[in-house]
N, C-alpha and C positions, 0 to 999 in steps of 0.2 A: 450392302456398307455405304453408307453415304460419301457424297464426295468432299472433299475438303480442299482448300483453297490452298496456293503456292507458300503463304504467311504460313497457315497452320500446318503445312507440310513440314516447314523448314522448323517447327519446335517439336514435332513429332521426330524428326530426325535427330534432334538434340536429344532427347529424352531415351531414345531407343539407342544412341552412341554411349547412353549414360546408364547401363545395366536395366534400362525399363522404368527408370524413375528417378525425380529429380526436383528439387524445390526452384523457386522464385531466381534464387541469387545464382544456379547453378546453371539455368536456361540462359539468364540475363550475361555470364559470363562468356559461355560456348558464343552467344551472337555475336557480341563484342570482339569476341577473338576471331570470328570468320569477316568482321569489318561490317556487322549488322546494327546499327545505334537504333535502337528502339524503345519509345518510351515505355514507363512500365502501365501506363494504362492500356496501352496496344498489347502488350503481351499477356494482362490478365484478363483483359477481353477476347483474346486469339485462345489461351486455355479455359475459359469458360464455354466457347464455341464447343473446344474439341471434347470434353465432359458432357455435355448438352447431347453431342452426335455420338457420343456411346466411346469415343476410342479411348477417354483417359478417365481415372478415376481419381479422387482426392480425399486425404487424410490430414487431420490437422497434428501438427509438430509444433507445439507450443501456440504460437500466434502465427506461426508460419503454415501454408501448406504445403504439402507433398506431394505430386504429382506420381501415379503410375500409367503405364500404358496398360489397358485392356487388349489389345491388339498388338501383334507382334509386327517387325516389320517384315517379316516372311510373308506375313496372313494379309497384310496391306497390299504389299507388292505381287500376290498371286491377284487378290479382288480385280485390282486397277489391270491388270496384265487380262482378266477374262472379260471386264467390261470395255474394255479396249480393242480388242480381237471382235468380241460382238458387236460391237457399235461401226468401227471401218472396216470387219472383213466376213461379216455375218458368221461369224464363231470359225471361218476358214483357215487355222492357225498356216497352213502350208502357203495361204498367199502371202501371209505376213514373214513367213522365212522367204519366199522368194522377193519380197518388196528388198529386204535386207539384204540378201545377197547380190540382187541385181544394182541397188543402190550404194554396194560395196561398203556397207556396214557393219556388213560379214564375212569378216577374212578368212582365208583357208587356213589357216592359226586355232580361228575360234573354230570351225567346222568341226576340226579335228580333236579339238577340246571338248565339244558338246559330242562326237560319235564316242571316246571314251565314257563318256559321263554317262551315255546312253548306253554303251553297253555292259558299266560297271554296275549296272542298277540305279542309275541316279544319286548316288553316291559320290559327295567328293573326295578328291585324292589327296 
């Protein structure tokens, strides 16, 4: 999966939070609600890049484009996590978890919740 910029990710988050589809007006309003005021050209350019990268597709709704996420948020997170672990830890997930524990980024409560998740076969409670 291609890498995307932080700005492109911000647009994808808006679309994912809108059940995986949105019009320009939806995206612009959601960005403004987050305090992000981008020009129309910037948003349209970023959306076009996401289409070119294969993360979005469009279809016409009158004179407007409706944007659909081709890749779900979970799929994107999984791909990016795998890339991160390969790049920084040479595929050693234990190394990542060790770092999280050693730097207090993973609390005892988080550990217990993950343990229950693991024991439950990976199903959310």
